[in-house]
N, C-alpha and C positions, 0 to 999 in steps of 0.2 A: 504493500500500500504506500501511497505517496504521503507528503507532509500534511499535518493537521493545520487547517487554515480557518480562522474565525473572521467572518464579516460582521462587525459589531452593529452596523446600521447603514441604511441606504434608502433615502426617500425619493430616489430617481427611477425606481422600478422594482421588480420582484427579485432582483439579483441573479436571475437565470443566465444573463449574459456572462457575468463574472464567474458564476459556478461552472458553466460550460467550458470556459477557457481554462480554468484551473484544473478541472477533471480531465479534460482532453490532453493538456500539456504536461501535467504533473501526476495524474491519477490521484489528485489530492482528495483528502477527506475534508469537506467544507461544511462548516456550521454557519447558518445565517440567523442573526438575532436582530431585535429591534431595540437596542439599548439606547437610553437617553441619559442616565445618570452614572456617576462613578460606581455606585454600588451595583447597578445592573451590569456594567462592563466587568467589574471584579468577579461577580458571580459567574458570568459566562466564561471568563478566563480560567477560573478555578475548575470549572466543569470540563472544559475542552483541552486545557494545556496546549495552547496553539503554538505552532512553529512559525506562524506568520499571522499578522493582524491587518485587515483592511478596514479602514474607518472613514466615515464621512464627517459626522458632527460629534459623536460620543466622546467624552473626555478620557484621554489616555494619560493617566496620571502616574506619578512615581509608584503609588500603591499598586496600580494595575500592572505596571511593568515588572515590579519586584515579584508579583504573583505569577509571572509568565517566564520562568527561567529557560524554557525551550525556545522562546521567540527569537527569530533570527532577522526579522525585517518587519517594519510597519509601513504600509502603503496608504497614503491619503487619497481619497476620491476628491480631488480638487487641487488648488494651488497652495493656499495658505496651510500652515501646520500649527496654528496657534492653539488648537485643541489638544495637541500632543505636548507632553513635557519633554521637549527636545534635549534639554540639559541632562535629565535623568536617563533618557535613552542613550545619549552619548556616553555617559558614565558607565552604563551597563553594556556598552558595545553593540547596541542595536541600531542599525541604520534606519533612518526615516527618509522615505522617498515620496515624491508627489508627482503631479502632472502639470508642469508649468506652462506648456505651450498650446494647450488645446483650444483656448478661447480668446487669444490676444485680440483678434479682429473684432470679435463680438463685444468684448468689454469696452474697447475703444470707441466702437460705433455707438454703444449705449450712452457713453459719456458725452460724445459730440451731439447726439440727438437731444439729450437733455439740455445742453448748453443753448442750442438754437431754439428749442421749444420755449425755454424760459425767457430768452432774450426777445423773441418775437411775440410773447404772450399768447401762444397758440391755444392753450387750454381755455383761457378767458374769452378769446375771440370765438372759439367753437361754442362755448356755453352761451354767449350772447346770441349767436345765430339760432341756436336751438330754442332760445327763449323768445324769438321773434324780434330781436333788437338788431337792426342793421346800422352799425356805427363803426365805420372803417377807422376813424381817427380816435376812437375811445381810449386807446392805450398809447397813442403816439408819444406823449411826454415821457413814457417809461421805456420806450424802445430805442436802444442806442445802435448807431451804425457799427456793424461788427468790426470793421477795419480800424475803428478808433479805439478799440479795447486792448487791454493787457491781460493775458492769460498767465496765471501763476500755477505752476505744477509742483506739488509736493510729492517728490518721487519721480524718477525718470528712467524707468525700465522700458521694456518692449511696448507696453500699453501706453505709458505716458508719451513715448516718442511718436506713436501713431496719432495720438490726440494733438500733440504739438504740430505735426506735419499737416493735419487736416485744417487746423485753425490758421496756420501760417499762410496757407494758400489764399486766405481772404485778407491778408495783410495784418493779422493780429500780431502784436508784439508778444513774445513768449519769454518768460523768465522762469527759472527753476531753482528750487531749494532741494538739494540732495547731497549727502556727505560724500557720495561716490562721484568722482570726476567723470565726465562723459565726453565722448568724441562726437559732438554735434555742434551746431551753430548757436545754441541757445545760451543766454547769459545766466551764470550761476550767481545767486544772491542769497543773503541771509533770510531766515524765516521771517524776521521782522520787516525787512524791506519788501519781501513778497506780499506780506499782509497789507502793508501800507499802499502799495502801488497797483495791486491787481484789481481788475474789474470782475474777473472770474477766477475762482480758486478750485482746482481739481486735484483730488487725492489719488495717488497711485503708489502707495507705500505698503509694505507688509505690516502686520500688527505684531510688534515686539514691545518690550518694556519701554524703549526709548520713544516709540511713536504713539503709545496709548494716550488718548486725549490730546493729540498734538494740536487739534483745533479746540481750544478752551476759551474761557472768558478773557484770559490774558491776551491771547492772540487776537480775539475779536476786538479788544480795545485798541489794537493797532491799526485796524482796518479803516481806511479813509475814503474808499470809493464806493461804499455800500455794495460789496461784491456779491455775486452769485456763488454759492458753494455746491460743488459736485462731489459725491462720494460713491464710487462703484467698487471700492476696495474691501474695507472691513469697517463694521459699525463702531468698533472700539477706538478708531482713530479720532472720533468726534465725541466731545462732551455734549450729550444731547440737550441737557438743561441749558447750557450756554448758547447753543444754536437756536433753540426754541425762543429764548429771551431775545436774541439778536434779530430773529425774523419778526417777532412781535413788535419790537420797537423800531424796526427799519434799519438797523445797522447792517443787516444782510438784506439784500433786495430780493433774494429767492434762494431756493435750494432744490437740487435734484439728488435724491437719496435712494440708492438701491439696497443699501445695507444698514443695519441698525444694531444697537448694543444688545437688544433682546429681540430675538426673532421667533415666531412671527410677531409683527407689530400689534400691540393691543388696540382694539377697536376704539378705546377711549383715550388713546395717547394724544398728548398735546400737539404733536406734529400734524395731526389731522385737521387742526383748526387754525393753524397759522397761515398767512397769505403766501401766494405764489410759490407753491411747492409741487414737485412731481415726485411721487413715492411709488417705487416698484418693488416687487417681492423677491429680492436677491436673484434677479433674473438676467442680469447683464451678460452673464456668461453663456446664455442658452441660445442654441440654434439647432436645426435639424441635423447638422453634422457634428456639433460640439458635444451633444449629449451622449451618443454612443461612443464617440472617441474618448471622452473622459473615462467612462466606465471600462472600456477596453484597455486603456493604458494603465489604469490603476491595477487591474488584474495582471497585465503583462509585466508590470514592475516586479510583482512577486515571482512570476515565472522566471524572469531574468535572474533574480536573486538566487534561485535554486538551480539554475542551469549554466551559470558562468563558472569558470575555473574548475571544471570537473565536478560540478555539483556543490562547490563551496562558494560562499559569498566572496565577492571581491573585497 
């Protein structure tokens, strides 16, 4: 028999795609669970003694990892790995792998679509027409010519670069706050300068200790242009209370948010009542090609781990 593999959770389907790949390639013994809490994951790990774990959202904590001495690899169904205690995994010698390239175009497109929809007040104009109000100039004072704007990117990886290129075509000035130097034509600035000069702020950073609540009340206080905020990365990058307050009092002119600190978003959340927002359900990554590719690559990461170097992990 092949290796024991635990799929802790997967809200993208019934896991049959992943199971088929693992059984066909490795003759694996696959257990599929619907874990949500640390205790549920811990119970599943103690029961199955997995040699590999595939996880989407369930917390893979130090307790979980210490209870899985046979585990040789953890594969994330997604890009971010903030639900995994990566430091504990590294200390225990367990590689953590993800699927970093499956939705670059999709997420960048989602961010750009939000930028243009908010700038052009498309939702408000659509609502007016549906209400029988034909007023082409009703939002003219709020709509800025796109070429006059400055886009501030917090984080400049593959997705951020696509967003920058898309907006630069329209003559938008692009500035970037990122500790990693880049080989591109865009000016690197401090976070404070980015906050002060940007008309649009778009987040494209991973969620780590240094970036948690990178957009907070302190950063909002530096904003001079009443910018629009876009977040298609991780909800924890934003202090939601500070953003709600800034939207309510006009220090932010709008927000396009695909990710939230707690998901799904509560139906009574304050974000639902502040003006000029577009809220989507962590869907920026999704397309007809991205969905199966994500699931396939998460499973293949495990297959590769057991089939390289004569069956040993690299």
